[in-house]
Structures are given as structure tokens and as C-alpha cells.
C-alpha positions in Angstrom: 16.2 70.5 86.0 17.0 73.0 89.1 14.4 73.4 92.4 15.2 76.6 93.0 14.4 77.9 89.6 10.8 79.3 89.2 8.8 78.7 86.3 6.5 81.6 86.2 3.1 81.0 84.1 3.8 77.1 83.2 1.3 74.8 83.3 2.7 70.9 85.0 -0.7 70.2 84.0 -1.2 67.4 86.4 -3.3 66.9 89.8 -1.0 66.8 92.5 0.3 69.7 94.3 2.6 72.6 93.4 5.0 71.9 96.8 4.5 68.2 96.3 5.6 68.7 92.7 8.8 70.7 94.1 9.2 68.3 96.9 9.9 65.2 94.3 11.8 67.1 92.2 14.5 67.3 95.4 15.2 64.4 96.2 15.0 62.9 92.2 18.3 65.3 92.6 19.3 64.2 96.5 20.1 60.6 95.2 21.6 61.7 91.6 24.1 63.8 93.1 24.5 60.3 95.2 24.3 58.1 93.2 27.4 60.3 90.8 29.3 60.8 94.3 29.7 57.4 94.5 30.4 56.3 91.3 33.5 59.4 91.5 35.0 57.4 94.3 35.1 53.8 92.1 36.8 56.3 88.9 37.6 60.4 89.0 36.9 61.5 85.5 39.0 63.6 84.4 38.0 67.5 83.7 37.8 69.8 80.3 39.3 72.6 83.2 42.3 72.9 85.1 42.3 71.2 88.1 42.3 73.7 90.8 45.0 73.2 94.4 42.2 72.3 96.9 40.3 69.6 94.6 43.8 68.5 93.5 44.8 67.9 97.0 42.1 65.7 97.6 42.7 63.1 95.1 43.7 60.4 94.6 47.8 60.4 94.1 48.1 58.7 90.8 46.3 61.2 88.5 46.9 61.4 85.2 47.6 64.3 83.5 44.5 65.8 80.8 45.5 65.9 77.7 48.9 63.6 77.6 48.9 60.1 76.3 49.8 57.6 79.6 51.4 55.0 76.5 54.0 57.7 76.2 58.0 58.0 78.2 58.4 61.7 79.5 61.9 62.1 78.5 63.6 62.6 81.9 65.0 66.1 82.5 68.9 66.8 82.6 69.4 67.6 86.3 71.2 70.3 88.1 75.2 70.1 89.7 74.4 70.2 92.9 77.2 73.2 94.0 78.0 74.0 97.1 80.9 76.3 98.4 81.3 76.7 101.9 81.3 72.9 103.2 81.0 71.5 106.7 83.6 70.3 108.3 83.3 66.5 109.1 83.9 65.1 112.9 86.6 63.6 113.0 85.3 60.4 114.2 82.4 60.4 111.5 83.4 57.7 108.6 83.8 58.8 105.4 80.4 57.0 103.7 80.7 59.0 100.2 77.2 59.5 97.8 79.0 56.5 95.4 80.4 54.6 98.3 75.9 54.4 99.3 75.4 53.6 95.5 77.6 51.0 94.5 77.5 49.6 98.1 81.1 49.6 97.8 82.6 47.0 100.0 86.2 46.8 98.4 89.2 47.4 96.2 90.0 45.6 92.7 94.0 44.3 92.5 93.9 43.3 89.3 91.7 46.2 87.4 92.7 45.2 83.8 91.4 41.9 84.6 88.4 42.8 86.4 87.5 44.5 83.5 88.0 42.0 80.7 86.1 39.0 82.8 83.6 41.8 82.8 83.3 44.2 80.2 79.8 46.6 80.4 77.9 47.6 77.4 76.4 50.4 78.9 77.2 53.7 80.8 75.5 52.8 84.7 77.2 49.2 84.6 80.3 50.6 83.2 80.3 54.2 85.7 79.7 51.4 88.4 82.3 48.6 87.5 84.8 51.6 87.5 84.4 53.2 90.5 84.6 49.3 92.1 87.8 48.6 90.7 89.6 52.5 90.8 87.3 54.1 94.5 90.6 53.1 96.4 93.5 55.6 94.4 90.1 58.4 93.5 89.5 58.4 97.4 93.3 59.1 97.8 93.2 61.0 95.6 94.8 64.0 97.5 96.8 61.9 99.5 99.5 64.3 99.1 98.0 67.5 100.0 97.5 67.5 103.6 95.9 71.3 103.7 92.6 68.8 101.4 90.0 67.1 103.0 87.7 65.4 100.9 83.9 66.0 101.2 82.3 64.4 98.7 82.5 61.9 96.0 79.4 61.8 93.8 77.6 60.8 90.3 78.4 63.4 87.6 75.2 64.4 86.3 76.3 63.7 82.4 74.2 64.0 79.2 72.4 61.5 78.1 74.3 62.1 74.5 77.6 62.2 76.1 77.2 58.7 77.5 76.0 57.4 74.2 79.2 59.1 72.1 81.5 57.2 74.7 80.3 53.8 75.3 80.5 53.9 71.0 84.0 54.6 71.2 84.4 52.2 74.4 82.6 48.9 73.0 84.3 49.9 69.2 87.7 49.8 71.6 88.0 46.5 72.9 91.7 45.8 73.4 92.3 48.6 75.8 90.4 49.9 78.9 90.0 53.4 80.1 92.4 55.5 82.0 91.1 57.3 85.7 92.6 60.8 85.0 91.2 63.6 86.4 90.4 67.9 85.4 90.4 70.5 87.2 88.4 74.0 86.0 85.9 77.2 86.7 82.1 76.0 88.1 81.1 77.2 85.3 82.7 75.0 83.0 82.3 72.4 84.3 78.5 72.9 84.4 79.3 73.3 80.1 80.7 69.5 80.3 78.0 68.0 82.3 76.0 69.1 79.4 77.5 68.8 76.2 80.9 67.4 77.4 84.4 68.0 77.1 85.1 70.5 74.1 88.5 71.2 72.0 89.0 74.8 71.7 88.4 76.6 68.4 86.1 73.1 66.7 82.8 72.8 66.6 81.1 69.6 68.3 81.4 67.3 65.7 77.5 66.3 66.6 75.6 68.6 68.5 75.1 71.8 67.0 73.8 73.1 70.0 77.1 72.8 71.9 79.3 76.4 72.0 83.2 76.9 70.4 84.9 77.4 72.5 88.3 79.4 73.5 91.9 78.5 74.6 92.0 79.3 78.2 95.3 78.2 80.0 97.3 77.7 76.9 98.1 74.5 75.1 101.8 73.6 75.5 101.3 70.2 73.5 99.1 71.8 70.8 95.4 71.5 70.6 93.5 68.9 72.4 91.3 68.1 75.7 94.2 68.4 78.4 93.7 65.9 81.9 96.0 64.5 84.2 96.2 61.4 85.5 97.1 62.5 88.9 94.4 65.2 90.3 97.6 67.3 92.3 97.7 68.9 89.2 94.4 69.3 87.8 93.8 71.1 91.3 95.8 74.4 89.7 93.2 74.4 87.1 90.8 74.7 89.4 90.2 78.6 90.3 88.2 78.8 93.6 85.5 75.7 93.0 86.5 73.2 95.5 85.0 70.9 92.9 87.4 68.9 90.5 86.0 66.1 87.5 86.8 62.4 87.7 87.0 60.9 84.0 87.0 57.9 81.8 89.4 58.5 79.5 90.0 56.5 75.5 93.6 58.0 74.4 94.7 57.2 71.0 97.6 54.9 70.7 99.9 54.1 68.0 100.8 50.8 66.1 102.6 49.7 68.8 99.7 50.2 71.5 101.6 53.3 73.3 99.8 56.3 73.9 100.6 59.1 71.4 99.6 62.3 73.1 101.2 61.4 77.0 103.5 63.8 78.3 104.3 62.7 81.9 100.8 62.7 83.7 99.2 64.8 80.5 97.1 63.4 78.5 96.2 65.2 75.6 93.1 64.0 74.0 92.1 64.7 70.5 88.0 64.1 70.1 85.8 64.8 72.3 84.2 61.1 72.9 88.1 60.1 74.1 86.6 61.7 77.9 84.1 61.6 80.3 83.4 63.0 83.3 82.1 60.0 85.9 82.0 61.6 89.2 83.0 64.7 91.1 85.0 64.8 94.0 83.8 67.8 96.0 87.2 68.9 98.6 87.8 71.7 101.5 90.9 73.3 103.1 91.7 73.0 105.8 91.8 75.6 108.4 94.6 78.6 107.8 95.0 77.0 104.1 93.6 78.9 101.0 95.4 82.4 102.3 98.3 84.9 101.3 100.3 84.3 104.6 103.1 82.1 106.0 101.9 78.5 104.5 103.2 76.2 107.4 102.7 73.0 104.7 105.2 73.1 101.4 105.9 70.9 98.6 107.4 67.2 98.9 109.9 68.0 96.7 111.3 64.2 97.1 108.8 63.2 95.1 109.4 63.9 91.7 105.5 64.1 90.4 105.5 67.7 92.6 108.4 68.5 91.0 107.4 67.7 87.3 103.5 69.7 88.4 105.3 72.7 89.3 107.6 72.7 86.4 104.9 72.3 84.7 103.0 75.1 85.9 106.1 77.7 85.2 106.8 76.6 81.4 103.0 77.9 81.3 103.8 80.7 82.9 107.0 81.8 81.1 105.1 80.9 77.5 102.5 83.8 79.2 105.0 86.1 80.2 107.8 85.0 77.2 109.0 89.1 76.8 109.5 89.5 80.6 114.2 88.6 81.7 112.4 87.5 85.0 109.7 85.7 87.0 109.6 85.5 91.0 108.3 82.7 92.0 108.1 83.6 95.6 109.7 80.9 98.3 111.6 83.3 100.3 108.6 82.7 103.9 108.8 78.6 103.9 109.0 77.4 107.5 111.0 74.2 107.5 108.8 71.8 110.4 106.9 69.5 107.8 110.3 68.7 106.0 112.4 68.3 109.0 110.3 65.5 110.3 110.1 64.0 106.8 112.2 60.5 106.3 111.5 61.1 102.7 113.2 64.8 103.2 116.1 63.7 105.0 116.9 60.8 103.1 116.9 63.6 100.0 118.4 66.0 101.4 121.6 63.7 102.4 121.9 61.9 98.9 122.4 65.7 97.7 124.9 66.4 100.1 122.4 69.1 101.0 123.7 71.8 104.5 120.0 71.9 105.2 116.4 72.1 104.9 117.1 75.5 103.7 118.6 75.2 100.4 116.0 73.0 99.5 114.3 76.2 98.6 116.6 76.6 95.4 
């Protein structure tokens, strides 16, 4: 019933005046409106039509979505991989507090990693990742200690897909005698996004459990056969990061033989035969200091007295030689090296004396 309607020819059969009737109707509707308004404050009605933006802002924040069962737990969407190519320079006096430190509240390193893992063996992925960082965080933070031209900006959690977590934890809990290796993997940006979603993939092979995962091709050669390549040193993995200023920090469970030795270990390189044997746990964001990363004369040189550095260079050269096997000569440069770092290093001067070299210039050969 509405007070602003006109009822032509309608007989109310009442002795009351029409004006009085209209007045009573207005009072009735006003009372009904006030009553409904009070009820709406106590309990919100679920509309059968879309709520406008203006109405939504005026409502209580605890609002149910019409048509969705509130007893069901909604699936959390996969986090988007955050990547910033140009990272800000940190102040010299600024203390390095990485995201993982804040998240895990890491205070000290573990002197005996294997003993600690045996004492506390986590069975769920989040607990495992927290514990793995607590054991290895000092080593992760010093990943580029031999690279004077690189600064670590951040260490953060890798937003890895739940299915990849489950596959790795299943293998981890089946291998109670051995504990994961800390390894690194460098690659280009588009590959990182794929790895976080599908996990590591073996070239030219379909994923054993995920039919939606793509089949990838070999990109950087296969000197030690087909598999997933990773390194125990960040320096080696850095050479594969291309222009990406992020590398993956991973946990690996390599296959072992009957004597307990890792089957496919080649120096500091591990080759994994199954996709569930490795998982990315963290992302290291880094930046090159000014003057580096350009084609120019550089003052930062390789530490040739370090066996790991030489092994890294030899492995790179082996892959280059495989790529250009038809050529008899490969030019590696090295004709514009500055000797300041070598001259000031006691490790290098000792190396020169031990090998009966005449001067730092002989280190180039």
C-alpha cells in the first residue's frame, strides 16, 4: 500500500475523511520503515541482487558473499612472483634484515646441521623450510662472498606451488637417512616463474604427476647427461642467471648408491634424475655494484688461487667448447686485466711464489 497512489472510484466504505485515511497510512508506513531499519542494524539481509559499491562501503566489513557456502574453505590463489629489475642501493650503515630473517626471526646459525636435523625432523613443508633456513642462513647470506661486485639485497620465500611441496616432502619423508643439500640454480626470469608453478622439469620428458606442466627443451647443454642441474656454489649458478638479478636457493635430495655416495656428483655440480628430488625454497635478490655488469675494463678479477673458481671457469669453457666444437680456436679475452686486487691479496701473492711466477701478469695465462 502506498500513500502517493491515486485510487479513482474506489470506495473505502468508511465514515472517516479521506484526508484522515491518507494520514493514517503515512503513519503506518513510517512506523514500518523505522522498524525495518532497526532490524537491519542487528542482522544484515542477504540481497538477491548485486550490491552497489556505495552500499558495500556502508556495510559492516564482515559480509558474506551471496551464493557461496560459508562452511567451505576457499582455495588460496598462487602468489604472483615478485620481481624488480632495478633494486635500490642500501645505505652503508643500514643493517641487512632480509624478509626471511623477519619471517623466521633468525638469531643464530647452527654449528652442527646434521645433528640438528636428526634432533628435529619436520614433516610438513613450512616447518621444514623454516628449519632449513635456520640451519643454513649464514651460508646463504655469504653466497657471494667471493664476488666483490655483488651485493645481496634480499632473501625471501619462494612462492612455490602446493603440489610441488607435497611431492618433495613425500620423498623427504621416505629418505630418513639423508638430509637435503643446499644448492643453487640460476636461470632467466621466465623460467623462474615456471619453476615456481610446476617445479623443476627434466628436458624432453613429461612431468610424472602433473599433465599440465610443459615439456621443455635442453637450453644449456647436458655435459653429464639428462637431468636437473644445480650447483653447491652460487658463483657457478650466477653464470646462468643472464640479466636476471635473482637466483633460486634450493634443497636437493640426490640419489645415492649402496655405499651412500651421491651418484651424479661432478665437483660442485649435482645432477638430479627426478623432479621431486629438488625444490626451490628461497629467492636471493642481488645487485651489481656500480661499474660492473658492463663491457669495459674492470678492476674486479677472478681469484685464480681458489680451486672452486678455477673449476667454475673450466666447466664454463667445457660447455662453450661443446657448443662451438667445429672451431679450432676460442678466444677467452683477459688482455685488459688490472693487477691491483691480485697485488693486494696475500692469497694471490702466495700462489705466485708457490708456482714460481714472475709477476701477476703471468696469472692471465
